[in-house]
C-alpha positions as CSV (number, residue, x, y, z in Angstrom):
1,X,18.0,9.4,-18.9
2,X,15.3,8.9,-17.6
3,X,12.9,6.2,-19.7
4,X,9.7,7.5,-20.6
5,X,7.0,4.9,-18.7
6,X,3.5,5.9,-20.0
7,X,2.6,6.2,-24.0
8,X,-0.2,3.9,-25.5
9,X,-0.6,0.3,-24.5
10,X,-0.9,-1.3,-27.8
11,X,-4.1,-3.6,-27.1
12,X,-4.9,-5.0,-23.8
13,X,-2.7,-8.1,-24.2
14,X,-1.6,-7.4,-20.4
15,X,-4.4,-7.0,-19.0
16,X,-5.7,-10.8,-20.5
17,X,-2.5,-11.7,-19.4
18,X,-3.4,-10.9,-15.9
19,X,-7.4,-11.5,-16.2
20,X,-10.2,-10.9,-13.5
21,X,-11.3,-7.3,-12.3
22,X,-7.0,-5.8,-12.3
23,X,-6.6,-6.7,-15.7
24,X,-9.8,-5.1,-16.2
25,X,-9.1,-2.4,-15.5
26,X,-5.7,-2.3,-17.3
27,X,-7.1,-3.3,-20.5
28,X,-9.8,0.3,-20.4
29,X,-6.8,2.2,-20.2
30,X,-5.3,0.3,-23.4
31,X,-4.0,2.8,-25.9
32,X,-3.9,5.5,-23.5
33,X,-1.0,4.6,-21.4
34,X,1.5,1.9,-21.9
35,X,3.9,-0.5,-19.7
36,X,7.6,-0.1,-21.0
37,X,8.7,-3.7,-19.9
38,X,12.5,-2.2,-19.1
39,X,11.3,0.3,-17.4
40,X,8.0,0.5,-16.1
41,X,6.5,2.1,-13.4
42,X,4.9,-1.3,-12.9
43,X,8.1,-3.1,-13.2
44,X,9.4,-6.4,-15.5
45,X,6.7,-8.7,-14.2
46,X,2.6,-8.8,-14.1
47,X,2.9,-9.4,-11.1
48,X,4.5,-5.6,-10.1
49,X,1.2,-4.7,-12.4
50,X,-1.2,-6.3,-10.0
51,X,0.3,-4.5,-7.4
52,X,0.2,-1.3,-8.6
53,X,-2.8,-1.1,-10.2
54,X,-4.3,-3.1,-7.2
55,X,-3.2,-0.4,-4.8
56,X,-4.9,2.2,-7.1
57,X,-8.2,0.1,-7.1
58,X,-8.4,0.3,-3.7
59,X,-7.1,3.4,-3.1
60,X,-10.2,4.7,-5.6
61,X,-13.1,2.7,-3.6
62,X,-11.4,3.4,-0.3
63,X,-11.8,7.2,-2.1
64,X,-16.0,7.1,-3.1
65,X,-16.2,5.0,0.3
66,X,-16.9,7.9,2.4
67,X,-17.7,10.3,-0.8
68,X,-15.4,12.9,-0.7
69,X,-12.0,13.4,-1.8
70,X,-10.0,15.4,0.2
71,X,-6.8,17.4,-1.2
72,X,-4.8,16.1,1.1
73,X,-5.9,12.5,0.3
74,X,-5.0,13.5,-3.4
75,X,-1.4,14.2,-2.1
76,X,-1.1,11.3,-0.5
77,X,-2.0,9.1,-3.3
78,X,1.1,11.5,-5.3
79,X,2.9,9.9,-2.7
80,X,2.3,6.5,-2.6
81,X,2.4,6.2,-6.2
82,X,5.3,8.7,-7.7
83,X,5.6,9.5,-10.7
84,X,6.7,12.7,-13.1
85,X,3.6,15.3,-13.4
86,X,3.7,14.5,-17.1
87,X,3.2,11.3,-15.9
88,X,0.4,11.4,-13.2
89,X,-2.8,11.9,-16.3
90,X,-2.0,8.1,-16.8
91,X,-2.1,7.2,-13.0
92,X,-5.2,9.5,-12.8
93,X,-7.2,7.5,-15.1
94,X,-7.5,4.4,-14.0
95,X,-7.5,6.1,-10.9
96,X,-10.7,7.4,-12.2
97,X,-11.6,4.4,-14.2
98,X,-11.8,1.7,-11.1
99,X,-13.6,4.5,-9.0
100,X,-16.0,4.5,-11.8
101,X,-16.2,0.7,-12.5
102,X,-19.4,-1.2,-10.8
103,X,-16.9,-4.3,-9.6
104,X,-17.0,-3.4,-6.2
105,X,-13.4,-3.3,-4.3
106,X,-14.2,-7.0,-2.7
107,X,-13.4,-7.6,-6.4
108,X,-10.2,-6.5,-6.4
109,X,-9.2,-7.5,-3.0
110,X,-10.2,-10.9,-3.4
111,X,-7.9,-10.9,-6.5
112,X,-5.3,-9.9,-4.9
113,X,-5.2,-11.7,-2.0
114,X,-5.1,-14.8,-4.4
115,X,-1.9,-13.4,-7.0
116,X,0.1,-12.7,-3.5
117,X,-1.5,-15.7,-1.0
118,X,2.2,-16.5,-0.8
119,X,3.8,-13.2,0.3
120,X,1.7,-11.5,2.8
121,X,4.6,-8.7,3.4
122,X,3.3,-7.5,-0.3
123,X,-0.4,-7.9,1.5
124,X,0.6,-5.8,4.4
125,X,2.3,-3.2,2.3
126,X,-1.6,-2.6,0.3
127,X,-3.2,-2.3,3.7
128,X,-0.3,0.1,4.9
129,X,0.0,2.7,1.8
130,X,-4.4,2.7,2.4
131,X,-3.9,3.7,5.7
132,X,-1.2,6.5,4.5
133,X,-4.2,8.0,1.5
134,X,-7.0,7.6,4.5
135,X,-5.1,9.5,7.9
136,X,-3.9,12.0,5.5
137,X,-6.7,14.2,6.6
138,X,-5.5,13.6,10.2
139,X,-7.8,11.2,11.0
140,X,-9.1,7.8,10.1
141,X,-13.0,8.2,9.2
142,X,-15.6,5.4,10.6
143,X,-16.2,4.7,6.9
144,X,-12.5,4.5,5.7
145,X,-11.8,2.2,8.9
146,X,-14.6,-0.4,8.2
147,X,-13.1,-0.3,4.0
148,X,-9.6,-1.0,5.9
149,X,-10.7,-3.7,8.0
150,X,-12.9,-5.6,4.9
151,X,-10.2,-5.2,3.2
152,X,-7.6,-6.9,5.4
153,X,-10.2,-9.3,6.2
154,X,-10.1,-10.5,2.4
155,X,-6.7,-10.6,2.6
156,X,-6.3,-12.7,5.7
157,X,-5.5,-10.2,8.2
158,X,-7.0,-10.9,11.8
159,X,-7.8,-8.2,14.3
160,X,-4.6,-8.6,15.8
161,X,-2.7,-8.3,12.8
162,X,-5.3,-5.4,12.0
163,X,-4.6,-3.7,15.0
164,X,-0.6,-3.9,14.9
165,X,-0.6,-2.5,11.3
166,X,-3.3,-0.1,12.3
167,X,-1.1,0.6,15.6
168,X,1.6,2.2,12.7
169,X,-0.6,4.9,11.2
170,X,-2.7,6.2,14.2
171,X,-2.8,5.1,18.2
172,X,-5.7,3.0,18.9
173,X,-4.2,2.1,22.2
174,X,-1.3,4.7,22.4
175,X,0.7,1.2,23.2
176,X,3.8,1.1,21.1
177,X,4.5,-2.0,22.4
178,X,1.6,-3.1,19.3
179,X,3.9,-1.4,16.6
180,X,6.7,-3.7,17.4
181,X,4.2,-6.6,17.7
182,X,6.7,-7.2,21.6
183,X,4.4,-8.5,24.7
184,X,5.1,-5.6,27.5
185,X,6.7,-8.1,28.9
186,X,9.8,-8.0,27.0
187,X,12.8,-7.6,28.1
188,X,15.2,-4.9,27.3
189,X,17.4,-7.1,25.0
190,X,14.1,-8.4,23.5
191,X,13.3,-5.4,22.4
192,X,16.3,-3.8,21.4
193,X,16.5,-7.3,19.0
194,X,13.3,-6.7,17.8
195,X,14.0,-3.2,16.8
196,X,16.8,-3.9,15.1
197,X,15.2,-7.2,13.3
198,X,12.5,-5.0,12.1
199,X,14.7,-2.1,10.8
200,X,16.3,-4.7,8.7
201,X,13.2,-6.3,7.7
202,X,11.5,-2.9,6.3
203,X,14.2,-1.0,5.1
204,X,13.5,0.4,1.9
205,X,15.4,-1.4,0.2
206,X,14.1,-4.3,1.3
207,X,10.8,-3.5,0.8
208,X,11.0,-3.3,-2.8
209,X,12.8,-6.6,-3.4
210,X,10.2,-7.7,-2.3
211,X,8.3,-6.5,-5.0
212,X,7.0,-3.1,-4.4
213,X,7.7,-0.6,-6.6
214,X,10.3,1.7,-5.9
215,X,7.1,4.4,-7.3
216,X,5.3,2.9,-4.1
217,X,8.4,3.5,-1.5
218,X,6.9,6.2,0.5
219,X,5.0,2.6,1.8
220,X,8.2,1.2,3.6
221,X,9.3,4.6,4.3
222,X,6.7,5.9,6.2
223,X,7.3,1.9,8.3
224,X,10.2,2.0,9.3
225,X,9.0,5.9,10.8
226,X,6.5,4.3,12.8
227,X,8.6,1.5,13.4
228,X,11.7,3.1,14.6
229,X,9.1,6.1,17.0
230,X,7.6,3.2,18.9
231,X,10.9,1.7,19.8
232,X,12.0,5.5,20.5
233,X,8.7,6.1,22.9
234,X,10.0,2.4,24.4
235,X,13.2,3.1,25.3
236,X,12.7,7.0,26.9
237,X,10.0,4.7,29.0
238,X,13.0,2.2,29.9
239,X,16.0,4.3,29.6
240,X,17.3,2.3,27.1
241,X,20.3,2.8,26.1
């Protein structure tokens, strides 16, 4: 039996516990949906609330950055944060509230950077989710690229790391080695070993274990597909078996 996860929040207690702009968003939807502690989209701990609410907030601010929200971006957002049709209005309310707040995206990004400073992989998951939404209309536009770079910098990622993440989503230099974080001079054995390690590290089950809610498993699935595609290109060029 599926547990209903959205309903009345019963007060802003969890928002107060989280604090900051993300806590303010959670508190702002108090009375409109609830986090069921055993069957919730956000999982069993406030840490998962911060992840999902922060991702929704940053997605909303990104949509506002270029002034246009396309149907394809809405569809991509629905794939990243997967809930039932009955539960969708609760997520949409959170998205709209974040988009309409006076707080800038920097406040949400800083809070997430602080919350996950010891878990950079979760911050990378957030960036992957944002890239997935940004590229949904077939291109990452200039305003979106500036936005993504700014979020990445706030998260503590340098330009090399940003390019590595971006390469999973767009062909920056048409370089599959960048996706695998490998030198072009790497041996065939090193290429194969790196691919195996990345596949194990980025399996969706491992992503969930890191704290990515099951409803956001698209992030890990997309990342793994990009890793495999990059390896396939290298393998074809080198005629690896």
